[in-house]
C-alpha positions as CSV (number, residue, x, y, z in Angstrom):
1,M,-1.8,-17.3,-26.6
2,E,-1.2,-17.9,-22.9
3,A,-2.1,-21.5,-21.8
4,R,-5.1,-22.0,-19.5
5,G,-2.8,-23.8,-17.1
6,R,0.0,-26.3,-16.8
7,I,-0.8,-30.0,-16.3
8,L,1.5,-33.0,-15.6
9,V,0.0,-36.3,-16.7
10,V,1.5,-39.4,-15.1
11,D,0.4,-42.9,-16.3
12,D,2.3,-46.0,-17.0
13,E,0.1,-46.8,-20.0
14,A,1.7,-45.1,-23.0
15,N,-1.4,-44.9,-25.1
16,A,-3.6,-43.5,-22.4
17,R,-0.9,-41.0,-21.4
18,S,-0.5,-39.7,-25.0
19,A,-4.3,-39.5,-25.6
20,L,-4.9,-37.6,-22.4
21,A,-2.0,-35.2,-23.2
22,E,-3.4,-34.6,-26.7
23,L,-6.9,-33.9,-25.4
24,L,-5.7,-31.4,-22.8
25,R,-3.5,-29.6,-25.3
26,E,-6.5,-29.2,-27.6
27,E,-8.3,-27.6,-24.7
28,G,-5.6,-25.0,-24.4
29,Y,-3.5,-26.4,-21.5
30,A,0.3,-26.7,-21.5
31,V,1.0,-30.4,-20.9
32,E,4.0,-32.6,-19.9
33,T,3.9,-36.4,-19.3
34,A,5.8,-39.0,-17.3
35,A,5.6,-42.8,-17.4
36,D,5.8,-43.3,-13.6
37,G,6.2,-41.6,-10.3
38,F,10.0,-41.5,-10.3
39,K,10.1,-39.9,-13.7
40,A,7.5,-37.4,-12.6
41,L,9.4,-36.0,-9.6
42,P,12.0,-33.9,-11.6
43,K,9.2,-32.7,-13.9
44,L,7.3,-31.4,-10.8
45,E,10.3,-29.1,-10.1
46,E,11.2,-28.2,-13.7
47,F,7.7,-27.8,-15.2
48,G,5.9,-26.5,-12.0
49,P,2.5,-27.8,-13.0
50,D,-0.7,-26.1,-11.7
51,L,-2.3,-29.6,-11.6
52,L,-0.9,-33.1,-11.2
53,L,-3.1,-35.7,-13.0
54,T,-1.9,-39.1,-12.0
55,D,-2.9,-42.8,-12.2
56,L,-3.1,-44.5,-8.8
57,K,-1.9,-48.0,-9.9
58,M,1.6,-47.8,-11.3
59,P,4.7,-50.0,-10.8
60,G,7.5,-48.7,-8.6
61,M,6.1,-45.5,-7.1
62,D,2.3,-45.5,-7.2
63,G,0.0,-42.5,-7.4
64,M,-0.5,-42.3,-3.6
65,E,3.2,-42.0,-2.9
66,L,3.7,-39.6,-5.8
67,M,1.0,-37.4,-4.4
68,K,2.7,-37.3,-1.0
69,R,6.1,-36.5,-2.6
70,A,4.5,-33.7,-4.7
71,W,3.1,-32.0,-1.6
72,E,6.5,-32.1,0.1
73,S,7.8,-29.6,-2.5
74,D,4.5,-27.6,-2.8
75,P,1.7,-28.1,-0.1
76,E,-0.7,-26.1,-2.4
77,R,-0.2,-28.5,-5.3
78,V,-3.6,-29.6,-6.9
79,V,-3.9,-33.3,-7.5
80,V,-6.5,-35.3,-9.5
81,V,-6.2,-39.1,-9.4
82,M,-7.3,-41.6,-12.0
83,T,-8.4,-45.2,-11.1
84,A,-10.1,-48.1,-12.7
85,Y,-13.9,-48.3,-12.3
86,G,-13.6,-51.1,-9.7
87,S,-11.1,-49.3,-7.5
88,V,-13.1,-46.2,-6.5
89,D,-12.4,-46.9,-2.8
90,T,-8.8,-46.2,-3.5
91,A,-9.6,-42.9,-5.1
92,V,-11.8,-41.9,-2.2
93,A,-8.9,-42.7,0.2
94,A,-6.7,-40.4,-2.0
95,M,-9.3,-37.6,-1.6
96,R,-9.3,-38.1,2.1
97,Q,-5.6,-37.5,2.1
98,G,-6.0,-34.3,0.0
99,A,-6.6,-35.1,-3.6
100,A,-8.9,-32.5,-5.2
101,D,-11.0,-35.0,-7.3
102,Y,-10.8,-38.3,-9.1
103,L,-11.7,-39.7,-12.6
104,T,-12.5,-43.3,-13.4
105,K,-11.0,-45.2,-16.3
106,P,-11.8,-45.3,-19.2
107,I,-11.8,-41.5,-19.0
108,N,-14.9,-39.7,-20.2
109,V,-13.8,-36.7,-22.2
110,D,-16.6,-34.4,-21.1
111,E,-16.1,-35.3,-17.4
112,L,-12.3,-34.7,-17.8
113,G,-12.8,-31.2,-19.1
114,L,-15.3,-30.3,-16.3
115,V,-13.2,-31.8,-13.5
116,I,-10.0,-30.1,-14.7
117,A,-11.7,-26.7,-15.2
118,R,-13.4,-26.9,-11.7
119,V,-10.3,-27.8,-9.7
120,L,-8.2,-25.2,-11.5
121,E,-10.8,-22.5,-10.8
122,R,-10.9,-23.5,-7.2
123,R,-7.1,-23.2,-7.1
124,R,-7.3,-19.8,-8.7
125,L,-9.8,-18.5,-6.2
126,R,-7.7,-19.9,-3.3
127,A,-4.6,-18.1,-4.7
128,E,-6.6,-14.9,-5.0
129,A,-7.8,-15.2,-1.4
130,G,-4.3,-15.8,-0.3
131,Q,-3.1,-12.7,-2.1
132,L,-5.9,-10.7,-0.5
133,R,-4.9,-12.0,3.0
134,Q,-1.3,-11.0,2.2
135,R,-2.4,-7.6,1.0
136,L,-4.3,-7.0,4.3
137,A,-1.3,-8.3,6.2
138,D,0.9,-5.9,4.3
139,R,-1.4,-3.1,5.3
140,R,-1.2,-4.0,8.9
141,S,2.6,-4.3,8.7
142,M,3.3,-0.8,7.5
143,K,5.5,0.3,10.4
144,N,4.0,3.0,12.5
145,I,1.4,4.1,9.9
146,V,-1.9,3.9,11.7
147,G,-5.3,4.6,10.2
148,S,-8.6,3.0,9.2
149,S,-10.2,6.0,7.5
150,A,-11.1,6.0,3.8
151,V,-8.3,8.4,2.9
152,M,-5.7,6.4,4.7
153,Q,-6.9,3.1,3.1
154,R,-6.4,4.8,-0.3
155,V,-2.8,5.7,0.8
156,F,-2.1,2.1,1.9
157,D,-3.5,0.8,-1.5
158,T,-1.3,3.2,-3.5
159,V,1.8,2.3,-1.5
160,L,1.3,-1.4,-2.1
161,Q,0.6,-0.8,-5.8
162,V,3.5,1.5,-6.4
163,A,6.2,0.0,-4.1
164,P,7.3,-2.8,-6.5
165,S,8.0,-0.4,-9.4
166,K,11.1,1.7,-10.1
167,A,9.1,4.9,-10.5
168,S,10.0,8.1,-8.6
169,V,7.4,9.1,-6.1
170,L,6.4,12.5,-4.8
171,I,4.8,12.6,-1.3
172,T,2.9,15.8,-0.6
173,G,1.1,17.0,2.5
174,E,1.4,19.4,5.5
175,S,4.2,19.1,8.0
176,G,3.7,16.4,10.5
177,T,1.4,14.1,8.4
178,G,3.8,11.2,8.2
179,K,5.4,11.6,4.8
180,E,8.7,10.0,5.9
181,L,6.8,6.9,7.2
182,V,5.2,6.5,3.8
183,A,8.6,6.7,2.1
184,E,9.9,4.0,4.5
185,A,6.9,1.8,3.7
186,L,7.5,2.2,-0.1
187,H,11.1,1.1,0.4
188,E,10.2,-1.8,2.8
189,H,7.6,-3.2,0.4
190,S,9.8,-2.9,-2.7
191,P,12.4,-5.3,-4.2
192,R,15.0,-2.9,-2.8
193,A,14.0,-3.6,0.8
194,K,17.3,-5.4,1.6
195,G,19.2,-2.3,0.2
196,P,19.9,0.9,2.1
197,F,17.2,3.5,2.9
198,V,19.0,6.8,3.0
199,K,17.4,10.1,4.1
200,L,18.3,13.7,3.5
201,H,16.5,16.8,4.8
202,C,17.1,19.3,2.0
203,A,15.8,22.4,3.9
204,A,18.3,22.1,6.7
205,L,21.4,22.5,4.5
206,A,23.0,25.4,2.7
207,E,23.4,25.0,-1.1
208,T,27.1,24.1,-1.2
209,I,26.7,21.6,1.7
210,L,23.6,20.1,0.1
211,E,25.4,19.4,-3.1
212,S,28.3,17.7,-1.2
213,E,25.8,15.7,0.8
214,L,24.0,14.5,-2.4
215,F,26.9,13.9,-4.7
216,G,29.9,13.7,-2.4
217,H,33.1,15.6,-2.9
218,E,36.8,15.2,-3.9
219,R,39.7,16.1,-1.6
220,G,40.3,19.8,-1.8
221,A,37.0,20.6,-3.5
222,F,36.4,23.3,-0.9
223,T,37.9,24.6,2.4
224,G,37.8,21.8,4.9
225,A,37.5,19.0,2.3
226,A,40.5,17.0,3.6
227,A,39.5,13.7,2.0
228,R,37.2,12.3,-0.7
229,R,33.7,11.6,0.6
230,D,30.8,9.6,-0.9
231,G,27.5,11.4,-1.1
232,R,24.0,10.1,-0.3
233,F,23.4,8.9,-3.9
234,Q,26.4,6.6,-3.6
235,Q,25.4,5.5,0.0
236,A,21.9,4.6,-1.4
237,D,23.2,2.5,-4.3
238,G,20.9,-0.5,-4.7
239,G,18.3,1.1,-2.4
240,T,16.2,4.2,-1.9
241,L,17.1,7.9,-1.4
242,F,14.4,9.9,0.4
243,L,14.7,13.7,-0.2
244,D,12.6,15.5,2.3
245,E,11.5,19.1,1.6
246,I,12.5,18.9,-2.0
247,G,10.9,22.3,-2.7
248,E,13.7,24.0,-0.8
249,I,16.6,23.1,-3.1
250,S,18.3,25.9,-5.2
251,P,18.0,26.2,-9.0
252,S,21.6,24.9,-9.5
253,T,21.0,21.9,-7.4
254,Q,17.7,21.3,-9.3
255,V,19.7,21.1,-12.5
256,K,22.1,18.5,-11.1
257,L,19.3,16.5,-9.6
258,L,17.5,16.5,-13.0
259,R,20.6,15.3,-14.7
260,F,20.8,12.4,-12.4
261,L,17.2,11.4,-12.9
262,Q,17.7,11.5,-16.6
263,E,21.1,9.8,-16.9
264,R,21.5,8.0,-13.5
265,Q,25.0,9.3,-13.2
266,F,26.8,12.3,-11.5
267,E,30.2,13.8,-10.6
268,R,31.4,14.5,-7.1
269,V,31.8,18.2,-6.2
270,G,35.3,19.2,-7.4
271,G,35.7,16.0,-9.5
272,N,35.3,15.0,-13.2
273,Q,34.9,11.2,-12.7
274,T,31.4,10.0,-13.7
275,V,29.8,7.8,-11.0
276,R,26.9,5.5,-11.9
277,V,24.5,4.2,-9.2
278,D,21.1,2.4,-9.0
279,V,18.9,4.5,-6.8
280,R,15.2,5.0,-6.5
281,I,14.2,8.6,-5.6
282,I,11.3,9.3,-3.2
283,A,10.8,13.0,-2.6
284,A,8.5,14.9,-0.2
285,T,7.3,18.4,0.3
286,N,4.8,20.5,2.2
287,R,4.9,23.1,-0.6
288,D,2.8,23.5,-3.7
289,L,5.4,22.5,-6.4
290,A,2.9,23.0,-9.2
291,R,2.5,26.6,-8.2
292,M,6.2,27.0,-7.8
293,V,6.6,25.8,-11.4
294,K,4.2,28.5,-12.5
295,E,6.1,31.1,-10.5
296,G,9.4,30.0,-12.0
297,T,11.0,28.9,-8.7
298,F,11.0,25.2,-9.4
299,R,12.0,23.5,-12.7
300,E,9.0,22.1,-14.6
301,D,11.1,19.2,-16.1
302,L,12.3,18.2,-12.6
303,F,8.8,18.4,-11.2
304,Y,7.6,15.9,-13.8
305,R,10.6,13.6,-13.2
306,L,9.9,13.5,-9.5
307,N,6.1,13.4,-9.8
308,V,5.8,10.1,-11.8
309,V,3.5,8.9,-9.0
310,S,2.1,11.2,-6.3
311,I,0.8,10.3,-2.8
312,D,-1.0,13.0,-0.9
313,M,-0.9,12.6,2.9
314,P,-4.2,13.9,4.4
315,A,-4.0,16.4,7.3
316,L,-5.2,14.9,10.6
317,R,-8.3,17.1,10.6
318,E,-9.3,15.3,7.4
319,R,-9.1,11.9,9.1
320,A,-10.5,12.7,12.5
321,S,-11.9,9.2,12.8
322,D,-8.3,8.0,13.1
323,I,-7.5,10.1,16.2
324,P,-8.5,7.5,18.8
325,L,-6.5,4.8,17.0
326,L,-3.4,7.0,16.7
327,G,-3.9,8.1,20.3
328,M,-3.9,4.5,21.6
329,H,-0.9,3.7,19.4
330,F,1.2,6.5,20.9
331,L,-0.2,5.9,24.4
332,K,1.1,2.3,24.4
333,K,4.4,3.4,23.0
334,Y,5.1,6.0,25.6
335,A,3.5,4.1,28.5
336,V,6.1,1.4,27.9
337,E,9.0,3.9,27.5
338,N,8.1,5.6,30.7
339,D,7.1,2.4,32.6
340,K,3.6,3.6,33.4
341,H,0.4,1.6,33.5
342,I,-2.2,3.6,31.5
343,V,-5.0,1.8,29.8
344,G,-6.7,4.5,27.7
345,F,-8.5,7.9,27.6
346,S,-11.5,9.2,29.4
347,D,-14.5,10.1,27.3
348,E,-13.9,13.8,28.0
349,A,-10.3,13.5,26.8
350,L,-11.3,11.8,23.6
351,A,-14.0,14.4,23.0
352,A,-11.5,17.2,23.5
353,M,-9.0,15.6,21.1
354,A,-11.8,15.2,18.5
355,R,-12.7,18.9,18.8
356,Y,-9.1,20.1,18.4
357,S,-8.0,21.1,14.9
358,W,-4.4,19.7,15.2
359,P,-2.5,22.2,13.1
360,G,0.7,20.2,13.7
361,N,-1.0,17.0,12.5
362,V,0.1,13.5,13.7
363,R,3.4,14.9,15.0
364,E,1.6,17.3,17.3
365,L,-0.7,14.5,18.4
366,E,2.3,12.2,19.2
367,N,3.9,15.0,21.2
368,A,0.7,15.7,23.1
369,I,0.2,12.0,24.0
370,E,3.8,11.7,25.2
371,R,3.3,14.7,27.5
372,A,0.0,13.4,28.7
373,V,1.5,10.0,29.6
374,I,4.3,11.7,31.6
375,I,1.9,14.0,33.4
376,C,-0.9,11.4,34.0
377,R,-1.3,10.4,37.7
378,G,-3.9,7.6,37.1
379,D,-4.5,4.8,34.7
380,V,-6.6,6.9,32.3
381,I,-5.6,10.1,30.5
382,R,-8.0,13.0,31.3
383,P,-8.5,16.5,29.7
384,E,-6.2,18.0,32.4
385,D,-3.4,15.8,31.2
386,L,-3.6,17.3,27.8
387,T,-2.2,20.7,26.8
388,P,-4.5,23.7,27.6
389,A,-5.1,24.3,23.9
390,I,-6.4,20.8,23.4
391,A,-8.3,20.6,26.7
392,S,-10.1,23.9,25.9
393,A,-10.8,23.1,22.3
394,E,-14.5,23.4,22.8
395,R,-14.3,27.0,23.8
396,N,-11.9,27.7,20.8
397,H,-14.2,26.0,18.3
398,A,-16.3,29.0,17.5
399,G,-19.0,28.9,14.9
400,G,-19.9,25.2,15.2
401,P,-23.4,24.1,16.1
402,P,-23.9,23.4,19.8
403,V,-24.0,19.7,20.9
404,P,-26.5,18.8,22.4
405,G,-29.0,21.2,21.0
406,T,-28.5,20.6,17.2
407,T,-30.4,18.2,15.0
408,L,-28.6,15.6,12.9
409,A,-29.7,17.3,9.7
410,E,-28.1,20.6,10.9
411,L,-24.9,18.8,11.9
412,E,-24.8,17.1,8.5
413,R,-25.3,20.5,6.8
414,Y,-22.5,22.0,8.9
415,A,-20.1,19.1,8.2
416,I,-20.8,19.2,4.4
417,L,-20.4,23.0,4.0
418,K,-17.3,23.2,6.2
419,T,-15.6,20.3,4.4
420,L,-16.4,21.9,1.0
421,E,-14.9,25.1,2.3
422,H,-11.7,23.3,3.2
423,T,-11.6,21.5,-0.2
424,G,-12.1,24.7,-2.2
425,G,-15.5,23.4,-3.4
426,S,-14.4,20.0,-4.6
427,T,-17.4,17.7,-4.1
428,S,-15.4,14.5,-4.8
429,R,-12.7,15.4,-2.3
430,A,-15.3,16.4,0.3
431,A,-17.1,13.1,-0.3
432,E,-13.9,11.2,0.3
433,I,-13.2,13.0,3.6
434,L,-16.7,12.6,4.9
435,G,-17.0,9.0,3.8
436,I,-20.2,9.6,1.7
437,S,-21.0,9.6,-2.0
438,T,-20.5,12.6,-4.2
439,R,-24.1,12.3,-5.4
440,K,-25.3,12.7,-1.8
441,I,-23.3,15.9,-1.4
442,Q,-24.7,17.2,-4.7
443,Y,-28.2,16.4,-3.6
444,R,-27.8,18.1,-0.3
445,L,-26.4,21.2,-1.9
446,R,-29.4,21.5,-4.2
447,E,-31.6,21.0,-1.1
448,Y,-29.7,23.8,0.7
449,Q,-30.0,26.1,-2.3
450,G,-33.7,25.4,-2.5
451,H,-34.0,26.7,1.1
452,G,-31.9,29.7,0.2
453,H,-29.0,29.0,2.7
454,S,-26.3,27.2,0.7
455,G,-23.6,29.6,1.7
456,H,-21.2,27.9,-0.6
457,D,-20.3,27.4,-4.3
458,A,-19.2,23.9,-5.1
459,H,-17.5,22.6,-8.2
460,H,-17.4,19.1,-9.6
461,D,-13.8,18.4,-10.4
462,D,-13.7,14.7,-11.1
463,A,-14.9,12.7,-14.1
464,E,-16.9,10.4,-11.8
465,D,-19.0,13.3,-10.4
466,E,-22.6,12.8,-11.6
467,P,-25.6,15.0,-11.7
468,A,-27.6,15.0,-8.6
469,P,-30.6,12.6,-8.7
470,A,-34.2,13.7,-8.4
471,A,-34.5,12.0,-5.0
472,E,-31.9,11.2,-2.3
473,P,-30.1,8.0,-2.9
474,R,-30.7,5.3,-0.3
């Protein structure tokens, strides 16, 4: 059974020291002891206690000095001091300097248990708060990935959870959604961060060149192979290999890639020497690999090897609330590059950007903002600085309810039905995109059906989808 915590007991009185240690062990703690401050110092490093329980009055190095030395090696160390009944003032002074609590001698057994449990719980909560702050800091430090929408928060959480593992990751999503940035974030938050991050765009290369790029080749392996060359697998040894557009590789290359994933070894093109490397594979595609498996154009065994963990990057239209954030991110970047003083967007420009469907996703938005920064003559980007397609998005947005002139209920109905249309009727996916509960969508659908104008068939595709309540949830 795992110990409740590690405690170092320091007391120059042998009997008191032994009795305390025995009591704490009976309570489930791992305990070490030391007869004075000097003997305690090496045990602080070797044992790494969660709590230091020390007497204040000891020959040589007293408890106050030991406490200071303990914090030099670990400022977060929890210290509880023990003192004689008549020396409480000394214990109070120790608490002013940072001790968590104190106990008076002779030690009351019940009080000992309560104090130890309380300070260790406080330490645990402080550690959890620190981990949460670090997790939030990690989110903010994901280079160039911007977003506060619910779907992007889920992406951030998955990246942080998956990054420390060795598992292969498949990143899916439309072109321009930022799949490569997610791959970089996985590498940067992993134990391989100090190793190489090597990229290869599979769709840009012919089959024979792709195999050479992946596995390398021996001298004379083909026309033009004047010398032996290491491939991307060898270049990425100890790090991460990102294979973009993995759905474009040929059947023969799929076989060789599958063998590497199974055995972690390969031969160079034209060679027979086996090469072993330690590489994590992250793949990305804008194609439906599951459908390709059914059609027989992508190997099922390779698909499952690559798809140990999947991360789906949402299209920009599914995270429209992030458009202003992304816009400002790119505006600042290109304003600095072009030495221009531009502070933001006009309301009309923001409205046009919100109405536009962004078929090219974040990449298209970045290009549009770069162009706008270059063209802009003032300190604010206006609709005329955007491309004609974006600036005229209102006229192209046929079928939507007019604003102003539409009630909130009608706008809500339009948003729900259009989002369900996009998700193929998935209520849970629609709820995630809209930032509302699945139950609310189900309730609204029944309400629309009751008025005879649903216009859409929804399906409940997740285990957490629940029957609609009799009244709208508050």
